[in-house]
N, C-alpha and C positions, 0 to 999 in steps of 0.2 A: 443552449450552450453545449459545448463539447467539454465533458468533465472526466478527468482521470481520478479514480479513487484508489488509493493504496490502503490495503487492509493488512494489519500485522497479525502474527500468530497469536498474540495475546488476546486479540479480539475474537478470533475464530475458535479458540480452545479454552477449556477449563484449566485450572491450575494443575490438574492431573495430567494435562496434555491431550486428553480426549476431546473430541469435537463438542463444542457448545451448540447443540442442535437448535435450540430456540433462537439464539442470536443469529446464527447463520441463516435460518429460515426468514427471520425478520429483515436481515440485510438484503437478501435476494428480493423479497417483497418490495422493499423501498426502492431498490435500484430498478426493478421492473416498472414501478409506478413512475419514476422519473423518466424512464425510457418512453413510457406511454405519453408523458407530457410533451415529448418531442426532443428531449435532450439526447445527445450522443454520449454513450457511456463506455469508458474503458476501465476495466477492473484489474489492478495489479495486486495479486493475492499471494501473500506468504502462506505458510501452513503445511507445506508438503512434509518437511522433516518432522514437525510436531505431530502430524497425523500418522506418519509412519511409526513414530515412537509409540503412539497409542495402539497401533495394530500389532506391532511386533512384540515378542516375549522379552521386552526390556523395560526397565523402570525409569530410565532417565535419558535425556538427550545424549547421544554418543559424543565422546570427545575426540575420536579419531576420524580422519577424513573418509576412509572407506565405510565406516559405520554410518556417518551422516549421509553418504551417497546411497547406501542401501535403504536407509529410512526414507530418503526423498523418493526413491524409485517406487517404494510401496505406497507412500503417502500421496504422491501426485496422482496416482490412479484413483484413490479414494476421493481426493479433493475434487477432481474434475467430474467424477461420477455424480457426486452430490450436487455440484453446481449445475450440471446438465439436467439432472432430474428436477431440481427446484425451479430453475429458470423455465424449463419446459412446462411446468404447471401454469405459468403465466404467458405461455405462447411466445417465448423468446428463445432464439437460437444463440448458442455460445460457441466460440472458437478458441482453442487453446494454442498459445504461442509460448514456447520455452526459449529463453534468451541466454546467450553467453556474452561475455564482455566484447568478444570480437564482432558480434552482430551489431553492436553500437559503434564500434571504432573503425571498422573497415568500410570504406565508402560503398562498395558494391553490395556487401551484406546488409548494410544499413538501408540502402535503397530497396533491396528486396523486402526487408522488414516493413518499411513504410508502405510499399506497394500492397503487401498483404493486409496491413491494417486498414488502409483506405478502401480496399476492395470489400473487407468485412463490413465497414460502414455502409458502403453502397448496397450490400445485401441485407442491411438492417440487423446484422448480428452484433453480439457483444463480445469483444476480445477479452479473454482472461489470460493474463500474462504472469509468468513467474520466471525466476532464474532457473536455468537447467542444472539444478543441483546434483543430479544423479551422475553427471559426467564432468562437470566443470569444477575444479578445485578452487579456482580463483574466487568464484562467487560465494562458495561456502565459507572460505577463509574470511572474506569480508563480511558476509552475512548481512547485506545492506540492500534490502528492497526499497528503502526510502529513496536512495539515489536512482535506482532503476525506475521508480515511479516518476521521478523528475525528468529523466531522459525520455521515457515513453511519452509523457505529457508534452515535452518539447517536440518530439518527432511527429506527433499527430496534431500539433498546434492547438492544444487545449486552451480553453478560456479560464479554466480553474483546475487546480490540483488540490485534492483533499487527502490528508494523511490521517487515518484513524488508528489509534493505538489505545493503550491503557492509561494514558496521561491526558489531562484536561487541556494542556497547551504549555506555553512557555511562562515560567514564573520568574519573579525577581530573585528568588532563592529556592533552595530545595524545600518543597512544602512538607516533605516527610521529616525534615529536621528543624525547620524554622516555621513556627506557627504564624509569623507575620508576613510570610511570603504572599505576594499578590500576583494574580494571573494577569499577564499582559494581553489585552484584547486586540490591540493593533500594533504592528511593527512596521514603520515606514521605510526603514533601512536596516540591513543586518550589519551592524558596526562591530568592531572588536569587543566593545562592551556587551553587546547582545550575545555574541558568540561565547563570551566568558561565562554566561549564565547557564550554558549547557552542562549537563551532568555526565554520568558514566553510562555503562551498558544498560540494556533494557531488562525485561523480565526473564524468568528462567527458560521459557520456551521461545521467547523472542530474543533477537540479538541487537536490534537497533535502538540506541539511546537518543537523547535529544540532540547530541552533536551531529548525528547522521541526518536528523530531520532538518536541522538548520542548514546543513550543507545542501540538502535537496531543495530547500526553500530558496537558497541563493541561486541555484541553477535555474529553477522554474521562474522566479520573479525576474531574473535577468533575461528570460526568454519571452516576457510579456504577459504573464498571467499572475493572478493572486494565488496564494497558497494558504490553506487553512489546516492547522494541526488541532485535532479535537479527540475527545474520548469516544471510542466506538462501542461502549457498553450498551448504548441504546441507538441502534442504527437510524431511527427516525430523526435523529439530529441532522441527518443529511438534508431534510426538507428545509430546515432553518438556514443551514449553510448556503444552500443554493439560492435561497431567497435573500441572501445578503444580511441576515440577522447576526447579532453579536454572539458568536459561539466559538469557544476555544480561542486560539490566537490566529489572527489573519495577518499575513505578510503581504504588503501591497507591492504590486508590480512597479518597478522603477524604469520601465521602458515607455518612451513617448510621453514623459511627464510635461 
């Protein structure tokens, strides 16, 4: 399969904002193994701003746009250095692509993006994609790599989009407030009732909440692929997701039913 995996900042970092080394190493190991199985992998990775915060002499995520841009500029270097080194240990080549809103919306720029992505597949490389947070204020203001993941998955015609975060999936209610909340394992259609189940913003170092994930799921399922939202605390869960097992919440494609 061609699989797009979106990984949130909360999956890649500790609550302190510093890199979760053990988890990131395991993520790369699992993705490398899936690549070895013959799957085509696209990784949409958050984490640049969070890693920048961890390296700079600041204690929290900046609230101002220039501060976020500076953190992203520092953090993106670190993020790709680590990915390049870890994937290299398993003999896989990675390529970095930083995206702005215009790259997705303007036909010529989107065509150029798609050409680059498909050429990377031809070269058996793994594209690693993030928003170009160091120069684009629109992406930082939205802070939504979930939607970016859906657009990338659509652009490369993925068979499956997997969104890994610090949540298990979509619940019938907020599980932090309601002990009777139940995890929905399968969603056949994203109705207004389903959308109403989405909560607010995400964790301290991540910005995407369930609402952005449902929006991403709508985009991707409408483009012909299933979407799975799952907890990324143990990256080996990717094996079960790819195998079609019941993990997290799976949103079923509603194209060609």
